[in-house]
C-alpha positions as CSV (number, residue, x, y, z in Angstrom):
1,X,7.8,-13.7,-17.5
2,X,5.1,-16.3,-16.7
3,X,3.4,-13.8,-14.4
4,X,3.2,-11.2,-17.2
5,X,1.7,-13.7,-19.7
6,X,-0.9,-14.9,-17.1
7,X,-1.7,-11.2,-16.3
8,X,-2.2,-10.5,-20.0
9,X,-4.5,-13.5,-20.3
10,X,-6.6,-12.4,-17.3
11,X,-6.8,-8.9,-18.8
12,X,-8.1,-10.4,-22.0
13,X,-10.6,-12.4,-20.1
14,X,-11.9,-9.3,-18.3
15,X,-12.0,-7.5,-21.6
16,X,-14.3,-10.2,-23.0
17,X,-16.5,-10.1,-19.9
18,X,-16.7,-6.3,-20.2
19,X,-17.6,-6.6,-23.8
20,X,-20.4,-9.0,-23.0
21,X,-21.7,-6.6,-20.4
22,X,-21.5,-3.7,-22.9
23,X,-19.0,-1.8,-20.8
24,X,-16.5,0.1,-22.9
25,X,-12.9,0.7,-21.9
26,X,-11.9,2.6,-19.9
27,X,-14.6,1.4,-17.5
28,X,-16.6,3.9,-15.5
29,X,-15.0,4.4,-12.1
30,X,-17.6,2.6,-10.2
31,X,-17.4,-0.5,-12.5
32,X,-13.6,-0.4,-12.2
33,X,-13.6,-0.1,-8.4
34,X,-16.1,-3.0,-8.1
35,X,-13.9,-5.1,-10.4
36,X,-10.8,-4.3,-8.2
37,X,-12.8,-5.2,-5.1
38,X,-13.7,-8.5,-6.7
39,X,-10.1,-9.2,-7.5
40,X,-9.0,-8.4,-4.0
41,X,-11.7,-10.7,-2.5
42,X,-11.0,-13.3,-5.1
43,X,-7.3,-13.5,-4.0
44,X,-8.6,-14.7,-0.6
45,X,-10.7,-17.6,-1.8
46,X,-7.8,-20.0,-2.1
47,X,-6.1,-19.4,1.3
48,X,-9.5,-19.5,3.1
49,X,-10.6,-22.6,1.0
50,X,-7.4,-24.4,2.0
51,X,-8.1,-23.7,5.7
52,X,-11.7,-24.9,5.3
53,X,-10.6,-28.1,3.7
54,X,-8.2,-28.7,6.6
55,X,-11.2,-28.7,8.9
56,X,-11.0,-25.1,10.3
57,X,-14.2,-23.1,10.9
58,X,-15.0,-20.3,8.5
59,X,-14.2,-17.6,11.1
60,X,-10.9,-19.2,12.1
61,X,-10.0,-19.8,8.4
62,X,-10.6,-16.1,7.7
63,X,-8.4,-15.0,10.6
64,X,-5.7,-17.6,9.9
65,X,-5.4,-16.5,6.3
66,X,-4.9,-12.9,7.5
67,X,-7.6,-11.6,5.2
68,X,-8.3,-8.4,7.1
69,X,-4.8,-6.9,6.8
70,X,-4.7,-7.9,3.1
71,X,-8.1,-6.5,2.2
72,X,-8.0,-3.3,4.3
73,X,-4.4,-2.7,5.1
74,X,-3.5,-1.2,8.4
75,X,-6.6,0.5,9.7
76,X,-6.3,3.9,11.4
77,X,-5.7,3.7,15.1
78,X,-4.6,0.1,15.1
79,X,-1.1,-0.9,16.1
80,X,0.0,2.6,16.6
81,X,3.0,3.3,18.8
82,X,2.4,5.5,21.8
83,X,3.6,9.1,21.3
84,X,7.2,9.6,22.2
85,X,8.1,11.9,25.1
86,X,9.2,15.1,23.4
87,X,11.2,16.2,26.4
88,X,13.7,13.4,25.8
89,X,13.9,14.1,22.0
90,X,14.9,17.8,22.2
91,X,18.3,18.6,23.5
92,X,18.4,20.9,26.5
93,X,19.8,24.3,25.9
94,X,21.2,26.4,28.6
95,X,20.5,30.1,28.5
96,X,23.6,32.1,29.1
97,X,23.5,35.8,29.7
């Protein structure tokens, strides 16, 4: 329940900011996407900040906090399994005449 109340408060805060910027709801798609990007990047500030306070360099903190997988998900072509051998997957059929 606490998460929902905090989420409602954050939504009200964003609504006030949008009102001050004269953006009416629903926000235009570009404004909404930039806002979502800001939220996604903002989630990474605390983990990276903790790493920096522990004395880690910025690059190492960024990698240790696993920001890339969180921000971009699994990128195409990364961590893909090699294609399976299709000859082993299909049962062999004998042709009988």
